[in-house]
C-alpha positions as CSV (number, residue, x, y, z in Angstrom):
1,M,-4.3,61.1,111.8
2,E,-6.5,64.2,111.4
3,I,-10.1,63.6,110.2
4,T,-10.5,66.6,108.0
5,L,-14.2,66.6,107.1
6,F,-17.0,66.7,109.7
7,A,-20.7,67.0,109.5
8,Y,-24.0,66.2,111.2
9,P,-27.3,66.9,109.5
10,T,-30.4,68.7,110.7
11,F,-33.8,67.1,110.2
12,R,-37.4,68.1,110.0
13,T,-40.2,65.6,109.5
14,V,-43.5,66.9,108.1
15,P,-46.7,64.8,108.2
16,V,-48.6,64.8,104.9
17,D,-52.0,63.2,105.3
18,D,-54.3,65.7,103.5
19,L,-54.2,68.4,100.8
20,S,-53.7,71.2,103.4
21,Q,-50.3,69.9,104.3
22,P,-48.1,70.0,101.2
23,G,-48.0,73.8,101.4
24,E,-46.6,73.6,105.0
25,A,-44.0,71.1,103.8
26,R,-43.0,73.4,101.0
27,R,-42.7,76.4,103.4
28,I,-40.5,74.4,105.9
29,A,-38.3,73.1,103.1
30,S,-37.9,76.6,101.6
31,A,-36.8,77.9,104.9
32,M,-34.3,75.1,105.4
33,A,-32.9,75.8,101.9
34,G,-32.5,79.4,102.8
35,N,-30.6,78.4,106.0
36,L,-28.3,76.3,103.7
37,S,-27.6,79.4,101.6
38,F,-29.2,78.0,98.5
39,N,-29.9,80.7,95.9
40,E,-33.4,81.6,94.6
41,V,-33.2,79.2,91.7
42,Q,-32.3,76.3,94.0
43,R,-34.9,77.3,96.6
44,G,-37.5,77.2,93.8
45,Q,-36.3,73.7,92.8
46,V,-36.7,72.5,96.4
47,E,-40.2,74.0,96.6
48,I,-41.3,72.2,93.4
49,I,-39.8,68.9,94.5
50,V,-41.4,69.0,97.9
51,T,-44.8,70.0,96.6
52,E,-44.8,67.3,93.9
53,L,-43.7,64.6,96.4
54,A,-46.0,65.7,99.1
55,M,-49.0,65.7,96.7
56,N,-48.1,62.3,95.5
57,I,-48.1,61.0,99.1
58,V,-51.6,62.4,99.7
59,I,-53.2,61.4,96.3
60,H,-51.5,58.1,95.6
61,G,-49.8,57.0,98.9
62,G,-52.7,57.3,101.3
63,G,-50.7,59.7,103.5
64,G,-47.3,59.6,105.0
65,H,-44.6,62.1,105.7
66,V,-41.7,64.1,104.2
67,I,-38.3,63.9,105.8
68,L,-36.1,67.0,105.2
69,S,-32.3,66.8,105.9
70,G,-29.9,69.6,105.5
71,Q,-26.1,69.5,105.6
72,R,-23.5,72.2,105.1
73,F,-19.8,71.5,104.5
74,K,-17.8,74.7,104.6
75,N,-19.3,76.7,101.7
76,K,-21.1,73.7,100.2
77,S,-24.6,72.5,101.0
78,R,-26.8,69.5,100.4
79,M,-30.5,68.9,101.1
80,D,-32.2,65.5,101.0
81,I,-36.0,65.4,100.5
82,I,-37.4,62.0,101.3
83,A,-41.1,61.1,100.7
84,V,-42.4,58.1,102.6
85,D,-45.7,56.4,102.3
86,R,-47.3,53.0,102.9
87,G,-49.6,53.0,99.8
88,H,-50.0,50.4,97.1
89,G,-46.6,51.1,95.5
90,I,-45.8,52.1,91.9
91,A,-46.6,49.4,89.5
92,N,-44.6,50.9,86.6
93,V,-41.8,53.2,87.7
94,G,-40.7,54.0,84.1
95,A,-44.2,55.2,83.2
96,A,-44.5,57.3,86.4
97,L,-41.3,59.1,85.3
98,E,-42.6,60.0,81.9
99,D,-43.9,63.5,81.2
100,G,-47.7,63.6,81.0
101,F,-47.9,61.1,83.9
102,S,-48.6,63.9,86.3
103,T,-50.5,64.0,89.5
104,A,-53.4,66.3,89.2
105,G,-53.0,69.8,90.7
106,T,-49.2,69.6,91.4
107,A,-46.7,72.3,90.6
108,G,-44.7,70.6,87.8
109,T,-45.1,67.4,85.8
110,G,-44.9,64.7,88.4
111,L,-42.0,62.5,89.2
112,G,-40.4,63.2,85.9
113,A,-40.0,66.9,86.9
114,V,-38.6,65.9,90.3
115,S,-36.0,63.6,88.7
116,R,-34.8,66.4,86.4
117,L,-34.6,69.0,89.1
118,A,-32.7,66.7,91.6
119,S,-29.0,66.1,91.5
120,L,-29.7,62.6,92.8
121,F,-33.1,60.8,92.4
122,E,-34.0,57.3,93.6
123,I,-37.1,55.3,94.2
124,F,-37.8,52.2,96.2
125,T,-41.3,50.8,95.8
126,Q,-42.9,47.4,96.6
127,P,-46.5,46.2,95.8
128,D,-48.8,46.9,98.8
129,N,-45.9,48.1,100.9
130,G,-45.5,51.7,99.8
131,T,-42.9,53.9,98.2
132,V,-39.9,55.9,99.4
133,V,-38.5,58.6,97.1
134,L,-35.2,60.4,97.6
135,A,-34.5,63.7,95.8
136,R,-31.2,65.4,96.6
137,V,-30.4,69.0,95.8
138,S,-26.8,70.3,96.1
139,D,-25.6,73.8,95.4
140,R,-22.2,72.5,94.3
141,P,-20.4,69.1,94.4
142,I,-19.5,67.9,97.9
143,E,-16.0,66.4,98.4
144,Q,-15.8,62.8,97.3
145,W,-15.5,61.1,100.7
146,P,-14.5,57.4,100.7
147,L,-18.0,56.4,101.7
148,S,-21.4,57.7,100.9
149,V,-23.4,58.4,104.0
150,G,-27.1,58.9,104.7
151,G,-29.5,58.6,107.6
152,V,-32.5,59.8,109.5
153,S,-32.9,61.0,113.1
154,I,-36.5,61.5,114.0
155,P,-38.0,62.5,117.3
156,L,-40.9,60.7,119.0
157,A,-44.1,62.0,117.4
158,S,-45.1,64.0,120.6
159,E,-41.7,65.7,120.8
160,R,-40.1,68.5,118.8
161,A,-36.5,67.9,120.0
162,C,-34.8,64.7,119.1
163,G,-32.8,62.9,121.8
164,D,-30.9,60.9,119.2
165,A,-28.1,62.2,117.0
166,F,-25.4,61.0,114.5
167,A,-22.2,62.4,113.2
168,T,-19.7,61.6,110.5
169,A,-16.1,62.5,109.9
170,Q,-14.0,61.3,107.0
171,S,-10.6,61.7,105.4
172,S,-9.1,60.0,102.3
173,S,-8.2,56.8,104.3
174,R,-10.5,56.8,107.3
175,S,-14.2,57.2,108.1
176,V,-15.5,57.6,111.6
177,F,-19.2,57.4,112.6
178,M,-21.0,58.1,115.9
179,V,-24.6,57.4,116.9
180,A,-25.9,58.7,120.3
181,D,-29.2,58.1,122.0
182,G,-29.9,60.4,125.0
183,L,-31.5,58.7,127.9
184,G,-35.3,58.9,127.4
185,H,-36.6,61.5,125.0
186,G,-37.5,65.2,124.9
187,P,-35.4,68.3,125.6
188,E,-33.1,66.7,128.3
189,A,-32.3,63.8,126.0
190,A,-31.7,66.2,123.2
191,E,-29.3,68.1,125.5
192,A,-27.3,64.9,126.0
193,A,-27.2,64.2,122.3
194,T,-26.0,67.7,121.5
195,A,-23.2,67.4,124.1
196,S,-22.1,64.1,122.3
197,L,-22.0,65.9,119.0
198,E,-19.9,68.8,120.3
199,A,-17.4,66.4,122.0
200,F,-17.2,64.1,118.9
201,E,-16.4,67.1,116.7
202,K,-13.5,68.0,119.1
203,Y,-12.1,64.4,119.5
204,R,-13.1,62.8,116.1
205,A,-9.4,62.0,115.3
206,D,-9.0,59.8,118.4
207,S,-9.6,56.1,118.5
208,P,-13.2,54.9,119.2
209,A,-12.4,54.0,122.9
210,E,-10.7,57.4,123.4
211,I,-13.7,59.2,121.8
212,I,-16.1,57.3,124.2
213,E,-13.9,58.2,127.2
214,Q,-13.9,61.9,126.1
215,L,-17.6,61.9,125.6
216,H,-18.1,60.3,129.1
217,G,-16.4,63.4,130.7
218,A,-18.1,65.9,128.5
219,M,-21.6,64.5,129.2
220,K,-21.5,64.3,133.0
221,S,-23.8,67.3,133.4
222,T,-26.4,65.7,131.2
223,R,-28.7,62.7,131.7
224,G,-26.2,60.6,129.6
225,A,-26.6,58.5,126.5
226,A,-26.0,55.2,124.8
227,V,-23.1,55.9,122.3
228,A,-21.3,53.8,119.7
229,V,-18.3,54.8,117.5
230,A,-17.2,52.9,114.3
231,D,-13.8,53.7,112.8
232,I,-13.2,52.3,109.3
233,R,-9.6,52.2,108.0
234,H,-9.9,51.8,104.3
235,D,-6.2,51.1,103.8
236,L,-6.3,48.2,106.3
237,G,-9.8,46.8,105.4
238,L,-10.8,46.9,109.1
239,V,-13.5,48.6,111.2
240,T,-13.0,49.2,114.9
241,Y,-16.1,49.5,117.0
242,C,-16.7,50.7,120.6
243,G,-20.2,50.9,122.0
244,I,-21.7,51.7,125.4
245,G,-25.4,51.0,125.7
246,N,-28.0,49.7,123.2
247,I,-26.7,51.2,119.9
248,A,-26.8,48.5,117.2
249,G,-23.9,48.2,114.7
250,V,-23.9,45.9,111.8
251,V,-21.5,45.3,108.9
252,L,-23.2,43.9,105.8
253,M,-21.1,42.0,103.3
254,P,-23.4,41.8,100.2
255,E,-21.1,39.8,98.1
256,D,-21.0,37.0,100.7
257,G,-24.6,37.4,101.8
258,L,-23.3,37.8,105.4
259,S,-23.7,40.3,108.2
260,R,-21.8,40.7,111.4
261,N,-23.3,42.3,114.6
262,M,-20.7,44.4,116.4
263,I,-20.4,44.2,120.2
264,S,-21.4,46.9,122.7
265,H,-21.1,46.9,126.5
266,N,-23.7,47.9,129.1
267,G,-23.6,51.4,130.6
268,I,-24.5,55.0,130.1
269,V,-22.0,57.4,128.7
270,G,-21.7,60.4,131.1
271,H,-22.7,58.3,134.1
272,Q,-21.6,54.7,134.4
273,M,-19.1,52.8,132.2
274,N,-17.7,49.7,133.7
275,H,-15.9,48.4,130.6
276,V,-14.8,50.3,127.5
277,A,-13.4,48.0,124.9
278,E,-12.8,48.1,121.1
279,F,-13.6,45.2,118.8
280,T,-12.1,44.9,115.3
281,Y,-13.9,43.3,112.3
282,P,-13.1,42.9,108.6
283,W,-14.3,45.6,106.2
284,P,-14.5,44.2,102.7
285,P,-14.4,46.6,99.7
286,K,-18.2,46.5,99.1
287,A,-19.3,46.4,102.8
288,K,-22.0,48.6,104.2
289,L,-22.3,49.9,107.8
290,I,-25.7,50.2,109.5
291,M,-25.9,51.8,113.0
292,H,-29.1,52.6,114.8
293,S,-30.6,53.5,118.1
294,D,-33.1,51.3,120.0
295,G,-35.9,53.3,118.4
296,L,-35.5,50.7,115.7
297,N,-36.1,47.1,116.4
298,N,-33.3,44.6,115.9
299,H,-35.2,42.1,113.8
300,W,-34.9,43.8,110.3
301,N,-33.7,41.8,107.4
302,L,-32.8,43.5,104.1
303,E,-33.5,40.3,102.2
304,S,-37.2,41.4,102.6
305,Y,-36.3,44.4,100.3
306,P,-34.9,43.1,97.1
307,G,-32.7,45.7,95.4
308,L,-32.6,48.1,98.4
309,L,-28.9,47.6,99.1
310,N,-28.1,49.1,95.7
311,K,-29.8,52.3,96.7
312,D,-28.3,55.5,98.3
313,P,-27.7,55.1,102.1
314,A,-30.3,57.8,102.8
315,L,-33.0,55.8,101.0
316,I,-32.0,52.6,102.9
317,A,-32.2,54.4,106.2
318,A,-35.6,55.9,105.4
319,V,-37.1,52.5,104.4
320,L,-35.8,50.9,107.7
321,Y,-37.2,53.8,109.7
322,R,-40.6,53.5,108.0
323,D,-41.0,49.7,108.6
324,Q,-38.9,49.0,111.7
325,S,-39.2,52.0,114.1
326,R,-40.8,51.3,117.5
327,K,-43.0,54.4,117.4
328,G,-42.5,54.9,121.2
329,D,-39.1,56.6,121.1
330,D,-36.8,58.7,119.0
331,A,-35.2,56.8,116.2
332,T,-32.0,57.2,114.3
333,V,-30.6,55.1,111.5
334,L,-27.1,55.8,109.9
335,V,-26.0,53.9,106.7
336,A,-22.6,54.2,105.0
337,G,-21.3,52.3,102.0
338,P,-19.3,52.6,98.8
339,R,-20.3,55.4,96.4
340,N,-22.6,54.6,93.5
341,G,-22.1,58.0,92.1
342,E,-24.5,60.9,91.9
343,V,-26.7,59.1,89.3
344,K,-30.4,59.1,88.7
345,A,-31.9,55.7,89.2
346,A,-35.3,54.3,89.6
């Protein structure tokens, strides 16, 4: 079975701690929008959104960062702008979205302007635990994959290159996801992660164990990586998982309030794999998949975030990264689940 759609995103993370930094965030976002072939109007929208969100982080959030993610599918592009802070939260989201409730000195009229300019706009906020805002800009509708997918892949603060990576491939009946964590961090880890992406793109239609075996051969010249592949068969209601190393894979079943941790074996893809095995688990209609590298701790619990599971996967991934990353390594979080539609929600 051919997996017809394939993509992995590019990421930039921009610290925003004082009023000198929103301008830098805007310039980086504008350049990314240009690389995605956005037109001048769309680039202008991106610039306003980033400026508004970055200013909000400084003025109201006590500092934080902006995560920029760009994806291009054939001649279609999508850019996610995620603003992350640990401030006091937004007491009244509805009021914050009203015109006139603007942050002083920003380019538009606050969050209301951002919500109108974005094709998807979502907020998750908690008292005294900060706010995460997702604003998505698309130049045209992306194909309606079976699952909505989002994530973050962020390097260690002292590094420019990220040694983690994730990739997605979907068709009408099948969704395949890979997360790779190059050994260590820095340029050599990033080389291993890039090799995993290139091999996954070539062998994405194979079974998870076959993909891992192919990656093992393709990554022998690198320092190697922990890798996991999840293959969801929507017609069968099953997910097959194969992992080598410490990539976490979890199936969440919100209707039952249950979660299932999927099994990986020890080893390093590209160097030593003693046992490659697939495990199959139920995939209920409203299930969600979370995969992450060991840059995230394993003790997260989404019950601590009421309402978060109803948000877009990119927003879920950003909240988990903000609160659960270890800070001493690259960190990647991939989230996939049923589509809620490109709707604007607070």
